[in-house]
N, C-alpha and C positions, 0 to 999 in steps of 0.2 A: 179592531177590537173583535175578537172571536165571538161568534153569536152563540147564544147559550142554547144547548139541545137537551130537550127531555126524552128520555126513553121510557116507553110504557109497554108492558106485555099483555096482550089480550088472553084473558083466563079462559074465555070461552072457546078459543081458537085450540083444537086438539094438537094441531102441528107445532105449537109453541112459537108462532111468529110474531116478531116484535114490530110494534107500531111505533114510528119516530114522529114526534110533534115538535114543532118550533114554537117556542115561546116569544110569539110576536108582540104581546103587550109589554113584556119586560124590555125588549129591544126598543120599542117605541118611547117607553119611559126614560131610557138612558139617552136617546137622541134629543129629547125635549130638554134634559139637563144641560146637554152640551150646548143647544141653541141658547139657553138662558145665560151661560157663561159667555158667548160670543156677544150678546147683547149688552153685557156689562162693559162699557167703555170707561177708561179711566178719566177722572174728573180733575185730578191736579197734577203737577209734575211729580209728586211723590209717589201718587198711584202709578204713573206711567212707568217710573224705573224700578217699582217694587219687584218686578219679575227678575230682575238682574242681581238681587241680593243672593248671597250664598244660603243655600238651605239650612246649614248648620248655625249661621249666623256669626260666624268668625272668619277670619282671613283665610284663603286658601294656602296650603302648605306649599313651599317653594324648594326645589332642589338646588342644593349648593349653599343653603343658607347657613350661616355659623353664628353662634351665640356670641355677643358682644363680651361676655365674660371670659372668653378664652384669650382675648387680646391683653388681659390684665394679669393673667396668671404668667410665671416663668415657663420657659420651654421645657426645662426638665420635669415639671409638675403637670404639664399639660394633659389633661384627660378628654379625650374625644366625646363631646357632649351631643347629644341629638335629642329630637323631640321625643317626648315619652312613648310615642306610638312607632317612632321610627325605628327603635332598636329590636322591636319584635319582628319575627319572621312572618311574614305574610303569605299565606298559601294559597295559591290559585286555585280554585274549585274544580277547574276543568283539567288544567295541565299537571298540578301538584308542584310548581315550580316555586322556588323561594326567592324572595326579593328583598334587598336591603340597600337603603339610600347611601350614597357615596357623598361626603362633603368635602370639597377642595380646600386645601391648607393656604392660609395667607403666609406671605413673606415675613419672617421675623428679623428684625435689625440685629438681633443678639447672635444670630447664626454667624456673622461676620467676625465675631470674637474668637471663633474656633480656629486655632492656628492652621490646620490643614487646609481650611477653605478661605481664610482671610485675603490671600494674595489674589484670588480670581472670581470670588463671589460679590455680587451687587444686586441691588434692586433693578427690576426690569420697568421700562417705560411703557410696558404693555398692561401694567396694572398689578395689584397686590397678590395675585394668585400665580404669578410667574417669578422666576429668578433669572439672572443674566450671568453667564459665564464670560469672563473678560478674555480668556485664552481661545475659546472656541468662537466667540463673537455671535452668540446665539442666546435665544430666551427659551427657558424650558418651564414645564408646570412646577408649581412650587410645592414644597413638602421637604421636611428634613431627610426622610429616607430617599426622596428623589435627588436630593443634593449629593449624598454620598454615593449613591448609585451612579450618577453622572460622574463624580469623581473617579470611579473605578473603570469607567468605560475607555476603550482602546482609543477612541477619537481625542478624548481630553487628554490622555497621557502623550498622545502624539504632538497635540499642539503645544504642550508645555515644552518639549524637547526641540521643537522646530526652530530654525533661525528666524529673526525678526523680518517681517515683510519690507518690501521696497518702499513703502509708504513712511514706515516708521524711521528708516534709514535716512530718507530725505527729510523728515520732519525735524530731525536732529540737526540739520545742517542751518537751521535758523539760529543764528547766533547773535542777532542785533542787540546792542546795548547802548544806551546814551540817551540824548534828547530827541524826542519825537515830536514834530510840529504838525498840527492838524490845520491844513492850509486852507485859506479862504478862496472863493471862487470870483474872479474879476468879471463885472458886467458893464457893457457900455451904457453910456447916458443917454438911452433913446427909449421910444415908447415899448419896444419889444423886449429890451433889455437881454440882448443876446451876449453869449459869453465872449470875453475880450481874450482869445487865445495868445495875441501877440504879447501880452503881458507876463505870460509865464515864464519866459526865459528870465527877464530881469529879477522876477521874484526868487527864481532859484538861485542865481547869483548872489542875491542879498543873504538869503539863508545860509548858504555855503560859506560866506565870508564871515558870518557871525558864528560858526561853530556847530550849525545844526547838522545832524548826521542822518536823520530819517524824516520821512514827511508822510502824512496820512491824507488821502484824497477823498472827496465826496462824502465826509462825515457831517456831523451836525453844523460845525463852524462852516464847513465847505458848502452848506445849503444843498447836500446831495439830493434830498427828498424834493427840491423844489426844481430838479432838472429832469429832463425826459431821458430815457435810458439810452438814446442815441447820442444826447449831449454828454452823459457821463462816460460813456465809452471813448467818446472822441477826446474828452478832457483827459482821462486817463493815458490815451495814446500820446498827447503832447508832454505831458509830465514824465511819461516812461522815456521819451527820448531825451530830455534835458536833464533828467536824474542820472541817466546812464552817462552822459557827457561830463558831469560834475562828480560822479561818484557818490550819489546819495541814495540810501535805501529807501525803496519805494513800497508803501502799503496802500491799499484802497478799501474803502468800505463799501459793501455790496448789499447791505440789507435796508430795511425800511420801506420796501417797495412789495407789490404783489409777487408770490412765489415763483411764478413763472418768469418774472423780469430777473428776480434773484438768480435763477438758473442761467439766464442769458448773461448777466453781468459776471457770473462766477467763470463760465466758459472762456469769456472775453479776457478775463484777468489772467487766467491761465495761459492763454495764447500770447499775452502780452508779456508774460514772464515777470510779475510782480514778486516781491519777496514774501508777502504774506497778504492774506485777505482778513477784514474785519467785518463783524456781523452786528448789527442792531437787531432786534426782535422784530416779528410783525407788527407794525404799529396800529393795525386795525383788529386783527384776531390775536390779541395779546395772550401770550402762554399764561395759564392760570397757576401752574407749578413749575418748580424747576426740572421736573422730569419732561413737562411738556417742551420746554426750552431745549433740553437735551434731544428729544425727538426732532425738533425743527433744525437744529444744527446737523444732526445725523442726516437729514434728508438732503441739505444743502451740500454736505461733504461729498455726496455721490456725484456733484458736478464741478467739484474744485481740484480734482486730481490729487497731486502731491503737495499742493501749496499749503503752508502753515494756516491755521485758522485761529483767530481770536475773537472773544465776544466782548463788546463795549458795554459795560454796566453803567448806565446812566440814568438812575431813576427820576431825577427832576425833570428830564426830556421825555423819556419813553413811558413814565408813570408806572413802571414795573420795577417793584423792589423785592427781588427774590433772595433767599438765602444762598450766597456764593459759595459758602463752605460745603453745604450739601451738594450744590451744584458741581464743584470741582471733585468732589469724592465720587460722585456716581457717574460722571462722564468719563472717568477712568476707564479706559478699554472699550469704550463705546465707540469713540471716534479718534482713529489713530492719529489724524493730522490735527488734532485740537492742541494748541500750545500754551494758552493763557488767556489773561484778562486785561482789559484797560479800565481802571476803577476811578470812575469821575464821581465820588460822592462827598469829598472833603473830610470824611471820617478817617483820620490818620490811623487810630487804633484798630479800627475794623479793618483797614486795608492792610496793615501789618500782620493781622491775624491770618488773613487769607494768603498774603504772600509767604508766610512761613509754614503753610500746610503742606506743600510739597514742591520746594523750590527747585529740586532737581529736574521735575517734570514739567511744571508749569512757571511761566513768567508773568508777573503781575506789574502793570504800568500804573504809577501814581499819576493820575489824570487831573490833579488841580494845581492851580498857580500858588495858591496861598500855602500849600502844604510842601512845597519843594524842600526847603531846609530840613524840615523833620523826616521827610522821606529820605534823603540822602543819609542823614543821621542815622536812621533806621535800617540802612543796608540796601535800599532800592538802587538798582543799576539802570532801571527804565523809568523815564519820566516824561510824561505828555502834558503840555500846558499850552493853553491858548495864547499866552503872552508871548510865546516864541515867534510869533509872526510879527510882533512889533518890538519887543524888548529882548531878544534872544541872549544879548551879551550879559544882562543881568542874571538870567538862569545859568548861563555858562559860568558865571563868576561864582554862583553860589556852590556849583559842583566843584570847581576847581579849588576854591578855597576850603571847603570842608575836607577835600582829599589831602591838602597840604597842612591840614591842622590849623587854618586861620579862621578860628570860629568867629571872632569879632567882625571881621570883614565879611563872612558869610551872613551873619546876622544883619549886617547893615545892608547888604544887597537884598536880602529877603524882605526887610522893613520897607526900602523904597519900591521894591516890586508890589507888594501888597498895597501900598498907598497909591501907586499908580493904577493898579487894576480896579480897586475900590472906586477910585474917582471917574475912572472911564465907564464903568456899569452903572454909575449913579445917573447917567444921562439918558438911559433907556434900556431897551432890550439887549442882550448879550451880543448877537452878531452885528447889527447894524452899529452899535457903538464901538465894537472892536474893529469894524472895518473903517470907520470914520477916524479912530485913533491912528491906524495904519496909514492911512492917507496923510494925517498930520505929520507922523514921525518919519516915515520912509519916502514920502513924496510920492508914492505910486498911487495913481487913481484907482483906489480900491472901495470907495465908500457906498457904491451903488448896490442895493439888496433887491432881491426879486420878491414879488408879492407871495404871500400875504404880509411879509415884513415889510417895514416902512423906513426908507432912507431918512436919516437925520436932517432936520432943517439946518440951514446955513448958521442961524442964529445960536442954536445948540452946538454946533460944531465949533464956532468962535469961543463960546463958553468953555468948552471942553479944552480948547487950545490954551487958554489963559490959565487954567487950572494946572495944566501939564507944565507951563511954564514956571508957575510958582512953586511946584513940586521940585523943579530942577531937571525934568526929563527932556526938555527942549530949551 
């Protein structure tokens, strides 16, 4: 604080000398007031934080804020709205410079209806203030003018005319169609419950004899999340050898574990030479939106090379029920090697609507046993069912009868399959009951499961056997 100075001129002095006097009393009074303020200590929490309140009593103004009313207006009528004081030019008293706030625009879904941008424009995984170019494979700041500016750039025009990348060409080589069996994992009847690798070969021979054309290793039914990374890699190696020997298409599920482990499994799958990889989401840090899921798949794709990628949509298991239509629309162009979905919901109508969304680009597997007949009748060429490990002949019968126009025979096979599956699952959880039924029907010792699942008791297995005999399965 600058000290107050009083100037007084001595009138009696002929030379007009100024006498300067310090107002000491005034300074002492000011110091006493400051000391009084220091002695005033806050008595309550409200008093303690009172100094942090804005002086104006209102919330501070933030740059980049946008009125919610803008979101409700059509794009053609959209008028940039600002705070009443934001539109006024503020002049700096010292420099004389003019300042005006800039508000970033949010992405508008209706922009995608513009014919010239529809083929390449989509939402960005980085938020609503960006847009994504499917041709350039990059994200840019949002704004309608920015969209058209990017469309006119030389880089964008070059990417439109250039030939497809190597990844896209290899992705198109995935032409698997038919029955896909999610295989179970055999465990030894011991305290450690080690993997019984010696049972894999007879298992493959059984599936091949029953007409199964493809298998999926380490998925939910295969207890992949109960295996260590080392076990999953070794198990895939065994399956790869025998599938190559018998000409069966091999797919492997690599998700459901920490991201670093997913990278490791992805690189091992590429080295093994599998036909495709399947992803479950992160089961701990679950994606909150379909854009989060796209970001996760995009990150994993950096380690899968040119292998085709599918996502297993299984809400009952993952507790993640996202809109798969929005997912397929927005992942287009984001991941070159993404080829489709395995849809395990049981909702045939919803699955058909997703399948018909872009059948030339994405394949959709119907992933439930009870809906096989409806799936084949609706045009599905890819079907995955848990029952293929125990009753593959019934599933094959449904497909072949529908193809030949034998509707009643197909209906009879579906009725028997549904009755058998319903009876099997009535004895406990999905995986333990399925493995117990496989032991009963195929005679392969597959009934042991690994903790936290519980192997069925012998009494429960005997009741299941009697029920299957009554139905006519055995």
